[in-house]
C-alpha angles and dihedrals in degrees: 000000000000115000115260119257116261112279131201093279093052093045089053095055098083089055098037099097094046092046093051092049091047091050095054093042089051092050090050092050092051090049092048093051094047093044093049092051093049093045092048090051091049092051092049094047092048093050094231119157098239124142119231092240089061092054089047092050091050094054096038093051093049097048095040089054090049092048091052090055096053095088090051091051090050092053091045093050091050090052093047106026116190096235120159093244094048100036094107093053099041103038094075089053090054091049088054089044091055090056092050089044092054094046091050091046095050093044092051092044093052093047091052091048092049089051092049093049091047092052091048090049095224099126133272121319115239121204091189129223108350093207089059102033102040098061088055091049091046092058089056093042093054089061091047092048092049092049092050092048092047091047092050091045094049091048092049092050090049091052091048089051091049093046095046130218133263125221137181109274111256116254107259118248120256109290091230090058092232118145117217110260116233091231094058117106116243116254118265091241130032113261116266092236090068091068098030118118114248113251096195141028125213112228126197120196126166093339092313125116128200139151132249123195118237089225090059094061105115096190142338134223129194111233110179108285091352138069118220113223113205110203125170093331094314128108126220131177126225119190100233142089121269091240094053093045094049088053087062096047129078107272089208089063109028118048130179111241101169140014088264103025141065129176142201105248094219091055095060112105100176141359112217114197116224135192117285095029096290123125141201117228116215106208125209090244090062097256127122126228124192118237116198124215089245093065101029095089093050090049092054093045093050092045091051092050094047 
């Protein structure tokens, strides 16, 4: 089966990183402008003797520190996704993450303000009593953390929707077209098809449907509640765990090489040893897959037996 032509999702990939960076930078700039205007108005109405550069340094330092933490929140959200079925397990981690997020934000903000005050030569900047000031900052940072997580989550769901999902192809109906009668006795043994490994996966992308062969999967990667199937340079998502999916694939072909990766043995071009017993797998499609020391022995044993 010839590979499908590039769709909107695949055409977007070369620009994805730059678009994501531009989005968060744009959001930060809008927040800085609005915050500076509001803070300057508050200072003028209160009659305080505060220079505009001080107001600017306060808001710049805060939002730049927040912007620097966005990649860490994205990685953390991917590791502990707020899915409905995992909310109870992952929510405590996000509560802890919000505390670390706030401490890092305040620490970065204070350091930037101290640097700005030192450059201006107006004396040291004082944040005040941390036991008093940090709880107030934490209440604001919780909202910022939640908005970032929700934004990352919404964007990820949109990309999944755009990319489409794969699923195991439904078992075809009986060729004779006969439905099982309720009065019929169940077979003595479960049908073989119930335990058979799927040979194909049905993939839907942008209202198109096509099939991929299980034997054509070059390598697999766990991605939260999904498994990415890498086939002939194209990526597809299957809602499953890597362990469950590998149980449905031929163990003589697809072997786990890492907690989050599995590969097709015939698609490995080279095994590059690394320090500590790990390895890097050079795939025939030009990609690289990590192989941890824990699975390297099993990989070599399976490859030798194949």
